[in-house]
C-alpha positions, -999 to +999 in steps of 0.1 A: -422+590+480-416+557+496-452+528+497-480+543+512-497+524+543-527+513+556-543+544+575-575+561+580-575+599+572-576+621+607-611+641+613-618+671+590-611+704+612-644+715+604-666+726+635-700+722+622-712+685+627-741+671+614-764+708+605-766+723+572-735+758+571-730+783+548-693+776+531-674+808+525-651+793+502-677+786+476-698+820+483-727+833+498-752+807+482-734+774+483-744+758+517-735+715+516-745+691+551-715+677+568-718+642+563-716+615+594-703+589+573-666+578+584-640+595+555-622+578+530-594+561+540-563+577+523-527+565+506-537+525+505-530+509+476-567+510+465-565+547+470-535+546+446-553+528+422-582+560+423-579+583+445-608+602+428-639+594+450-620+603+484-612+633+471-645+644+459-656+635+496-633+657+509-640+688+488-678+682+496-669+679+538-633+686+547-619+707+520-586+721+539-583+687+560-558+679+585-538+647+583-513+622+589-492+606+567-478+574+557-444+588+568-460+601+605-462+636+598-496+656+602-499+681+571-533+701+556-543+689+527-561+716+501-586+698+480-610+729+465-596+750+431-599+782+444-581+774+476-558+761+458-549+783+436-545+808+463-526+786+484-499+781+458-492+823+452-494+829+492-465+842+503-469+836+531-465+799+522-429+791+523-410+764+500-377+764+523-383+731+551-366+754+582-402+764+586-418+732+596-423+743+631-412+700+638-387+700+618-354+727+631-331+702+605-354+714+577-351+676+563-361+682+527-396+668+514-401+679+479-405+641+469-369+639+457-355+612+468-319+615+482-313+653+480-302+663+514-272+636+516-261+646+482-261+681+491-292+691+464-300+708+479-305+742+469-328+742+437-362+761+427-385+734+448-371+750+482-365+779+482-379+815+486-377+848+469-352+869+470-327+833+464-356+818+440-367+850+417-324+852+413-320+815+409-349+810+386-346+846+365-302+828+363-324+796+353-351+814+327-322+827+304-312+792+299-341+774+297-360+792+266-389+784+248-365+793+217-339+761+237-371+740+241-389+741+204-356+731+188-357+699+203-387+686+194-369+672+168-343+649+189-381+640+207-393+630+178-366+612+166-361+593+199-399+586+203-401+561+167-367+549+182-387+528+213-412+523+190-389+508+165-377+481+193-409+469+202-429+473+169-428+438+155-433+421+188-468+426+187-467+435+225-449+461+252-451+476+284-453+511+273-441+524+307-410+505+304-404+501+270-413+538+265-429+560+286-401+557+309-372+557+285-381+588+259-379+613+285-348+603+307-328+600+269-345+634+258-330+651+288-296+637+294-296+651+251-306+682+269-285+685+293-258+677+273-244+639+286-222+619+260-242+591+247-219+570+262-229+573+291-263+574+293-273+541+298-260+548+334-284+575+341-313+555+327-300+529+358-298+552+381-330+566+374-349+533+374-337+531+407-352+562+419-384+554+400-389+521+416-381+535+452-390+567+452-374+582+483-374+554+507-347+552+531-337+528+509-291+523+502-296+515+464-315+548+461-290+570+483-263+557+459-278+564+424-278+598+436-247+601+451-237+583+416-257+613+397-246+637+422-208+631+415-210+630+376-232+662+373-198+675+391-180+660+369-197+672+340-199+705+349-164+709+353-157+696+320-185+720+302-168+746+323-135+740+302-151+729+270-189+741+266-212+733+236-246+738+226-268+721+258-285+732+285-255+728+313-234+749+287-260+774+288-262+773+328-225+779+333-229+807+310-262+825+318-253+859+341-274+886+361-259+913+367-225+900+364-240+868+386-233+835+377-248+806+399-229+786+416-211+752+409-233+737+436-266+755+422-259+742+387-254+705+404-290+710+419-307+721+391-295+694+372-305+669+394-337+685+395-344+689+359-336+653+357-355+638+383-385+661+379-386+662+346-385+627+335-409+618+363-436+639+353-429+624+317-430+592+323-462+599+340-477+625+317-476+597+294-487+566+308-513+583+325-529+596+294-521+564+273-539+550+301-573+574+300-576+568+260-582+530+270-610+538+291-626+566+267-628+556+233-643+584+219-624+605+232-591+585+220-613+584+188-611+623+187-574+627+196-560+602+166-587+618+141-568+651+152-533+635+149-543+627+113-559+659+105-528+670+121-554+697+143-529+713+157-560+733+179-573+701+190-541+684+200-529+714+219-563+713+239-561+677+248-523+676+261-542+706+286-572+684+297-551+647+302-530+672+323-560+681+343-581+650+345-551+630+352-525+648+352-487+633+363-482+654+401-511+647+422-495+666+452-481+704+448-445+696+466-443+711+502-458+745+517-449+757+551-468+784+571-447+817+577-475+829+599-507+819+609-534+822+580-569+814+568-569+791+538-608+787+531-616+798+563-596+773+578-570+784+603-535+769+596-510+775+629-474+793+619-450+766+608-477+740+600-473+718+565-500+722+536-498+704+506-518+712+478-539+686+460-538+697+424-556+660+412-582+670+435-582+709+426-588+700+388-622+677+398-639+707+409-672+708+400-673+743+408-645+751+385-651+730+357-682+710+342-688+678+347-645+669+364-647+635+357-652+630+321-626+633+294-634+666+273-601+667+247-622+694+232-626+716+270-619+753+266-619+771+298-590+747+313-571+770+335-562+736+352-531+736+381-513+704+367-482+721+364-490+748+391-494+782+394-477+818+409-443+819+409-428+786+411-450+777+382-430+747+366-401+757+350-403+723+330-441+720+313-434+736+278-405+709+278-429+680+291-461+694+269-436+692+242-422+653+252-454+641+261-477+654+232-448+635+205-450+606+222-486+601+221-492+615+187-462+589+175-479+560+195-516+562+187-506+570+150-480+537+146-498+516+161-536+526+160-554+499+173-527+494+206-553+480+238-541+474+271-531+440+274-547+428+311-578+442+325-578+474+342-584+462+377-551+443+373-532+478+372-508+488+396-501+526+404-470+529+422-472+550+458-461+578+474-476+613+480-464+638+449-465+622+420-496+599+406-481+570+379-487+537+366-461+504+376-464+491+346-486+487+313-493+462+293-505+464+260-513+444+225-512+454+194-516+446+154-473+436+147-460+466+124-423+473+107-405+493+123-393+520+107-356+517+108 
C-alpha cells in the first residue's frame, strides 16, 4: 500500500469514441455519450483526498477501465455496482496471485505488507476453493456471532478508557488517540495476546500503517516480529488453551481436520492487520463524514440519546457505503478469458473491484453522493460479496458503532480543529483512511 505517484490513467478500453452508444451493462434504455475530455488523474494526492469525482467519470465513460498502477502493474478497474457485484462472485476470478500472467512467482498483492517474506501467504485473502472452503469453515467455527457479541462490553471499556485519556485536554487527534489504539487493543484481547505484550503489537502495527506495503526495512522487520511472536503464542496456547480466538482456532476441527500451525499464524496475522486497519478507517472516515454533514450528525446523536437501535444500525451501513474503509477489493486474476460489463478481460489479467465507486453508483443508490442515515435499501459492497465476504465484518461493525456512539455521547460538541482541506489521507490502493484527524471540544471530566 505504498504512497501514490503522479500518473495519468491509460486510455479506456471502450472502442466507441465521440458518439452515442448503448451500454449493455445498464440495460437497453441506457445510452451515453463517450466524452472526448481526457480521463482524470488517478493515484495522486488530490485523488486520495477525494476520489469520488474521478470514479463518477469512470463509471460514466469507462466503467471497466484498464490502467497502470503506481507499482507499474497494469490492471482493470471495475467501477459500476452491477459489474462489481458480478465480479466479486465470479469463480473465474481467482484470488491466488499465481494466476497473474506476468507474475510467475505469485507475489502477494493483497495489500498486506511483508506477508510473503514472513511465510504468511496461506490465508483467506489468497486462496480459492476447495482450500478456501475448508479454511473458512474451520475459521468460522472459532469466529462465531456469539463470540463477537460477547466482546461488546470489552470494546465499550476500551472506548471509554481511551476517551478518558484525552477528555480533559479539550483537543485530540482522533486517529492517533482513539481510532488506532481501540481496534489494536481489542483484537489483541480477542486473540489472547497478554496485556504486557500489547504495546509491542501497537508499535508493530503502527509501523505497518505508517509505511504500508512499501519496501521499507522497518515494515519487513515488524511483520517478521509479529510472525515470530504469533508462532510462539500459538505454541503456548496449544499447551495451555484459554478463552480466546487463538485457542478456538487451535480447537476448531472439521471431520477431524485442523488448521496447521502456519495456517493458524497466517489467519491470526490477517485478522490482526485487516481487522485493525479497516476499523481505524471506519471510525475516522465516519467521524469526518459527520463533521461535513451536520444534519446527519444531529440525527445520529439524537439516535444515540434515544437508543434508537434501528437507526443506529442503518447509520453504520450508510457510513460504510458513503465513505467506507476499504476502497478497492483485494486482487483477483482472470483464470480464463471473460466479459465484465461488455469489456473483454484476458486470461491472467489482474482485476480490481472499486468498492468505493460501486457504492456511489446512481444506478443502484438514489442520490449516492448524499449521506442519508435513514437509507433503507442499502446492500452496499463495503465488505465485499460472495464467498470472500469479509469474515470479520461483524466485529468491525461492532467496534465502529460502539466507538462512534461513545465519542459523540461523551464529547457532544466535538469538531474539526483544522480546515477540511488541511486533512491528509493515506495513499494506497486497498484501504481508504485519514492520516490524522485533529479535533477540539469542551473539556470534560473523565469517567475514571
